[in-house]
C-alpha positions in Angstrom: -116.5 -36.5 -76.5 -117.8 -33.4 -78.3 -114.8 -31.5 -76.9 -112.5 -34.0 -78.3 -114.0 -33.9 -81.7 -113.8 -30.1 -81.9 -110.2 -30.3 -80.9 -109.6 -32.8 -83.8 -111.5 -30.5 -86.1 -109.3 -27.5 -85.0 -106.1 -29.5 -85.6 -107.3 -30.6 -88.9 -108.1 -27.3 -90.1 -104.7 -25.8 -88.9 -102.9 -28.6 -90.8 -104.8 -27.7 -94.0 -104.0 -24.1 -93.5 -100.3 -24.9 -93.3 -100.5 -26.9 -96.4 -101.9 -23.9 -98.3 -99.0 -21.9 -97.4 -96.7 -21.7 -100.5 -93.7 -23.4 -100.2 -94.5 -25.2 -96.8 -95.4 -28.6 -98.2 -92.2 -28.6 -100.3 -90.0 -28.1 -97.3 -91.6 -30.8 -95.5 -91.0 -33.4 -98.4 -87.3 -32.0 -99.5 -85.3 -34.8 -100.5 -88.2 -37.2 -101.1 -88.8 -37.3 -104.8 -89.4 -33.5 -104.9 -87.2 -30.8 -106.2 -86.6 -27.9 -103.9 -84.7 -24.7 -104.4 -81.2 -24.6 -102.7 -79.8 -21.4 -104.1 -77.7 -19.6 -104.7 -80.4 -17.1 -105.4 -80.8 -14.5 -108.2 -78.4 -16.2 -110.7 -78.3 -18.2 -113.9 -76.7 -21.6 -113.2 -74.6 -22.7 -116.0 -72.6 -25.4 -114.3 -72.5 -27.5 -111.3 -69.7 -29.7 -109.7 -69.4 -31.9 -106.6 -66.3 -32.8 -104.8 -66.1 -36.6 -105.4 -64.5 -37.2 -101.9 -66.7 -34.8 -99.8 -70.0 -34.6 -101.6 -71.3 -31.8 -99.4 -68.9 -29.5 -101.0 -70.6 -28.3 -104.2 -69.6 -25.6 -106.7 -72.0 -23.6 -109.0 -70.9 -21.7 -112.1 -73.1 -18.7 -112.8 -73.2 -15.4 -114.6 -71.9 -13.9 -111.5 -69.0 -16.1 -110.9 -68.4 -19.1 -108.8 -70.5 -20.1 -105.7 -69.5 -22.7 -103.0 -71.4 -24.6 -100.6 -70.0 -26.8 -98.0 -73.2 -28.1 -96.6 -74.9 -29.9 -99.4 -76.3 -26.6 -100.9 -77.9 -25.3 -97.7 -75.8 -22.0 -97.9 -73.7 -20.5 -100.4 -70.9 -18.0 -100.6 -69.2 -16.4 -103.6 -65.6 -17.5 -104.4 -64.4 -15.1 -107.1 -61.0 -13.9 -106.0 -58.9 -13.6 -109.1 -61.7 -14.7 -111.3 -61.6 -11.8 -113.6 -64.3 -13.0 -115.8 -67.4 -14.1 -114.0 -69.5 -15.6 -116.7 -68.7 -19.1 -115.9 -70.0 -21.7 -118.3 -68.5 -24.9 -117.0 -66.7 -26.4 -114.0 -64.5 -29.5 -113.7 -62.9 -30.9 -110.4 -59.8 -32.9 -110.2 -60.8 -36.3 -109.3 -57.8 -37.0 -107.5 -57.2 -33.6 -105.7 -60.6 -32.1 -105.4 -59.2 -28.8 -104.1 -58.0 -28.3 -107.6 -60.8 -27.0 -109.9 -61.2 -25.4 -113.3 -63.7 -22.9 -114.6 -64.4 -22.2 -118.3 -65.6 -18.8 -119.0 -67.1 -16.7 -121.7 -64.2 -14.8 -123.5 -62.1 -15.1 -120.4 -60.7 -18.6 -121.0 -59.8 -21.1 -118.3 -59.3 -20.3 -114.7 -57.7 -22.8 -112.1 -57.8 -22.9 -108.5 -55.8 -25.3 -106.2 -57.4 -24.3 -102.8 -60.9 -24.8 -103.4 -61.8 -21.6 -104.9 -60.2 -19.4 -102.5 -58.0 -17.8 -105.3 -58.2 -18.3 -109.0 -55.5 -17.7 -111.8 -55.9 -17.5 -115.5 -54.2 -20.4 -117.5 -54.6 -19.4 -121.0 -51.2 -19.9 -122.5 -51.8 -21.3 -126.1 -55.4 -21.0 -125.6 -56.2 -19.0 -128.8 -60.0 -19.1 -128.4 -61.2 -18.1 -124.9 -64.9 -18.8 -125.2 -64.8 -22.1 -123.3 -67.9 -24.0 -123.3 -66.7 -27.4 -122.1 -64.0 -29.0 -120.0 -62.9 -32.6 -119.5 -60.1 -34.1 -117.2 -58.4 -37.4 -117.8 -59.7 -39.4 -114.8 -56.4 -41.5 -114.6 -54.1 -38.5 -115.2 -55.9 -35.3 -114.3 -53.1 -33.2 -115.5 -54.4 -33.9 -119.1 -57.1 -31.6 -120.0 -59.4 -30.8 -122.8 -61.3 -27.6 -123.3 -64.1 -27.2 -125.9 -64.4 -23.7 -127.3 -67.0 -21.8 -129.5 -65.3 -21.6 -133.0 -61.7 -22.7 -131.9 -62.5 -26.5 -131.4 -60.7 -28.6 -128.8 -57.6 -27.6 -127.1 -55.5 -30.1 -124.9 -53.2 -29.5 -121.9 -50.9 -32.1 -120.5 -49.5 -29.9 -117.8 -52.5 -29.1 -115.6 -53.4 -26.2 -117.8 -50.0 -24.4 -117.9 -49.9 -24.5 -121.8 -52.6 -25.6 -124.4 -52.4 -26.8 -128.0 -55.2 -27.1 -130.6 -56.4 -30.6 -130.9 -58.6 -30.4 -133.9 -57.5 -33.2 -136.4 -60.5 -34.2 -138.4 -63.0 -32.0 -136.4 -64.8 -30.3 -139.2 -67.1 -28.5 -136.8 -65.2 -26.2 -134.2 -68.1 -25.1 -132.2 -67.7 -27.6 -129.4 -70.3 -27.6 -126.6 -69.7 -30.8 -124.7 -66.8 -33.1 -124.0 -66.5 -36.5 -122.4 -63.9 -38.9 -121.9 -63.9 -42.9 -121.7 -63.4 -43.5 -117.9 -61.9 -46.9 -118.6 -59.9 -46.0 -121.8 -59.0 -42.2 -121.4 -57.4 -42.1 -124.8 -60.8 -42.1 -126.4 -62.6 -38.7 -126.0 -65.8 -37.4 -127.5 -66.9 -34.0 -128.5 -70.4 -32.7 -128.9 -70.7 -29.9 -131.5 -73.3 -27.4 -132.6 -75.0 -28.7 -135.6 -72.7 -31.7 -136.6 -73.3 -34.2 -133.9 -70.8 -36.0 -132.1 -67.1 -36.8 -132.9 -64.8 -39.2 -131.2 -61.0 -39.7 -131.3 -58.9 -42.6 -130.1 -55.5 -41.3 -129.5 -52.5 -43.5 -130.3 -48.9 -43.4 -131.4 -49.8 -44.2 -135.0 -53.4 -44.1 -135.6 -56.3 -41.8 -134.8 -59.8 -43.1 -135.3 -62.5 -40.6 -135.9 -66.1 -41.3 -135.6 -69.0 -39.0 -136.4 -72.7 -39.1 -135.7 -75.0 -38.2 -138.5 -78.7 -38.1 -139.0 -78.4 -41.0 -141.3 -76.1 -43.2 -139.4 -72.5 -43.6 -138.7 -69.4 -42.3 -141.0 -66.2 -43.6 -140.1 -62.6 -42.5 -141.0 -59.2 -43.7 -140.3 -56.4 -41.1 -140.6 -52.8 -41.7 -140.2 -51.1 -39.3 -137.8 -48.0 -37.7 -139.6 
């Protein structure tokens, strides 16, 4: 009996010692209401994107380029071939063809890959401001892309990034830090700005409806497209 009690005490002491090892308790409870580090190590993570069809594939945009994981974040590899600017601020995955991915960079504009990050190409024709802080893809027509820039406002592409045009009618603040598209009505797009709240536009053949969020309520404007 005493031998059994002594053995139990030894096991308890061993367990307590393991719990005191930094990181040991976290690794045991990973995935159960506890945040754990999954890498990539040593970088500032500015953006994350998950393949909508294969969720184990994750992309991380960092100050050192794009990293990719194919095992849910257990391991990472750099995917920067052709990415001549590695300060990646935003990532966007084509929801219909997830191997197509866009990366918005600091002063390098937008880069595109069609092979899951194996190779990248700059797609900046018409993009006159190359500090890209936000990207949004039309969920129904992914060839339609919007880019939010620092000081240049919003740019729109209808050909998968091959060419861009400024898209700033009524946008009084051109420092755009966030973009979002209505998933059910993709003609409605929202732009979050630095210091002037949120703007929205409903695109149409004859009318553009703009809505701006202010501290003291909503201001609504209706402008006819010339």
